[in-house]
Every structure is written in C-alpha cells, then in structure tokens.
C-alpha positions, -999 to 999 in steps of 0.1 A, spaced: -92 62 -198 -87 86 -164 -85 123 -162 -50 133 -166 -35 136 -132 -49 101 -121 -25 68 -129 -61 45 -143 -54 56 -175 -22 29 -170 8 52 -174 16 58 -139 41 43 -113 76 26 -122 109 35 -130 119 46 -169 152 35 -181 152 67 -202 -120 98 43 -124 56 38 -139 47 71 -123 47 101 -113 12 110 -122 -6 144 -96 2 169 -90 -10 202 -102 14 228 -75 51 231 -78 83 225 -73 91 192 -52 116 177 -51 126 139 -20 149 125 -32 169 95 0 190 90 1 168 56 -25 183 33 -28 151 15 -22 119 36 -40 114 68 -27 99 98 -46 89 123 -33 76 162 -54 52 186 -32 38 209 -3 9 195 -31 13 162 -17 38 134 -34 44 104 -17 61 73 -46 72 41 -39 86 8 -64 115 10 -63 125 -28 -98 106 -39 -107 133 -63 -72 120 -84 -80 87 -76 -51 83 -51 -27 93 -73 6 99 -58 27 130 -61 63 132 -49 45 156 -18 25 125 -7 55 105 -8 72 124 9 49 127 38 47 90 40 78 87 38 81 114 66 52 96 86 71 58 85 103 75 99 74 87 129 62 52 129 100 35 135 105 59 160 70 56 184 69 19 177 30 12 169 23 -23 176 1 -18 142 -2 0 109 -25 1 84 -20 19 50 -55 23 35 -68 52 10 -99 74 8 -128 64 -17 -132 39 -36 -95 33 -53 -64 24 -34 -46 42 -59 -35 50 -97 -1 50 -90 16 78 -98 -2 111 -110 8 113 -143 20 149 -149 47 145 -121 53 109 -133 62 128 -166 86 156 -153 107 128 -136 85 112 -102 87 80 -124 123 75 -116 125 92 -81 141 71 -51 113 82 -27 89 56 -42 120 27 -31 122 47 1 85 44 7 85 11 7 123 4 19 109 21 50 75 1 52 89 -27 47 117 -22 80 92 -12 108 88 -43 129 52 -35 138 26 -59 117 18 -38 87 -12 -43 70 -25 -26 36 -65 -19 38 -73 -23 -5 -100 -3 -7 -101 -4 -42 -80 -11 -72 -41 -9 -72 -23 4 -98 12 10 -109 40 25 -88 15 20 -59 20 -18 -58 54 -13 -40 40 -1 -8 12 -28 -10 42 -58 -16 63 -44 12 34 -47 40 27 -78 62 -6 -85 50 -27 -70 21 -71 -73 24 -86 -62 -11 -124 -55 -20 -145 -70 -44 -144 -52 -75 -107 -40 -71 -82 -49 -99 -41 -53 -96 -22 -42 -127 13 -29 -132 16 -21 -166 54 -10 -163 62 -27 -200 38 -12 -216 45 25 -209 85 21 -213 93 17 -172 113 -5 -147 99 -15 -118 108 -2 -87 140 -22 -75 124 -44 -48 93 -41 -63 96 -80 -87 115 -94 -58 85 -90 -35 59 -94 -60 75 -131 -72 78 -141 -34 36 -137 -28 26 -154 -63 55 -171 -74 79 -160 -107 55 -173 -132 27 -151 -123 46 -121 -114 59 -125 -148 25 -128 -161 17 -92 -142 48 -72 -153 57 -86 -183 21 -105 -199 4 -67 -185 -24 -91 -172 -49 -72 -153 -59 -94 -119 -93 -94 -104 -98 -97 -70 -105 -130 -68 -78 -142 -91 -55 -116 -67 -67 -140 -39 -60 -172 -52 -26 -168 -64 -16 -154 -35 -12 -114 -43 -37 -107 -14 -43 -124 18 -79 -116 23 -109 -108 0 -140 -89 15 -169 -72 5 -164 -33 10 -182 -30 41 -163 -57 58 -129 -44 49 -129 -24 85 -137 -54 107 -115 -75 86 -85 -58 92 -94 -52 128 -97 -88 135 -64 -94 118 -49 -69 144 -66 -76 169 -40 -104 185 -12 -83 180 -24 -53 196 -34 -74 225 1 -84 232 15 -78 261 44 -96 260 57 -76 232 72 -107 211 50 -100 182 79 -82 167 102 -109 178 77 -134 157 79 -111 130 116 -114 127 117 -151 127 95 -153 94 112 -144 61 107 -112 48 103 -103 84 
C-alpha cells in the first residue's frame, strides 16, 4: 500500500454517493509559467505542455492542482496552441486523488469534471503522455485527451466500486467509446488492473513505448499538426466523433 496522501492504494478519485523529460518541440522560444506550484506549464511556440509536478506523492491530485489545471486549460482555450501535451513528473502519471483531500470531499468536487470538460473542448490536438501508472480520478483527464501514449510497465485501474464511489459523469461514456461497453464494465465494475500491453490491445492507449521513447513518440504524433500552416487541423478534429 502506498503512503497516505497518494492514491496508489486504490482509494482515490471518483464521486461518492454518500521534472519528467521535456518533449521534443519544434524550434521556438520556450516559456515556463511558475506561478502554479505543482503544475508545470511550458510553451514552445504552438506546443504547450502541462506537467503534474508532485512526483514525491505519485502526482496525487489535490483540489489546488485541479484548479490550476483548469486555469491553464482556460488560458489554452483563449490562446489556441496547436498541440497540448499533458504528462506527469517521475514514474507515475497520477495516483488519482490525494487521499486526505478525497476523504474531505474532493472525490465529489465538480472540479474533476471541469478539468476533463475543458480538455475535451479544446480545438487543438491533445495528447496524454502517460509516463507511468494511471489510477482513479486521473482517468478522466486522460480519457478527455485525443491521444494517449503509455510506457511499458504502466498499469491502469479505476477502483470506484470497491471504494464506494461513482466515477465522474463523463468518464464511463468516454471509456466505453474507447474500449467498448464490456471492457468498460471490466474496469469500472470488475475492478480489473489493466497491464500496458492489454491497454494497447483494447484501445485504452494508442501507442505503447519504452520509457526512453516517450518524448520522441509524442513529438512525432504532434509534428504534422505543428506544421499545419493552413490551420485545418481543428476542423479535421471537429469532423471526428468526440471532436
């Protein structure tokens, strides 16, 4: 069981009825925003990166972190970057909700849905660079991205039923869209822990790479959109289901 304060003991994230490496960017001057303590925001031209930067707690999410994410995403909606990458520092993407805050009411806070809703509404290409395990309430932000790249050794689990929580309202629909209804039930009702290779096979992630290849893979996926001089990428995204 993980230390209290992280969600890797499977009790984090959901609604209850009761410095990872920098991704290779196109040439341009990077700007880092340090006003937010645990969300690292970097801008390199039309490429933005948001990093969950609490590795000593497996990037367990506090309300302050979620509010910071929402603020950055609102800024992205106004600035219109071409690509936004969401990742985590260290070897875990996110353990879900911080356990102390979850017990104090974070699990049912609407800020979760605000973050995933803002992500899903962005017209730019959004990529979840899953640098490790994805657990609990952090599922929502990954599901809301257009693409998900995982690393070998990562695991995926969302133990809401076991812990007496409901998932965030949009998560079951987005999950079922990716993996199908039966496999969504396997995760949400069956309490399954999904290994990385199985996550790729079922469509939960779109690419599976060794950790050292994560940066290059994300950069390759972003390259055509960053080079889109005609600006048609958002229109193409809007033509696709879920776009």
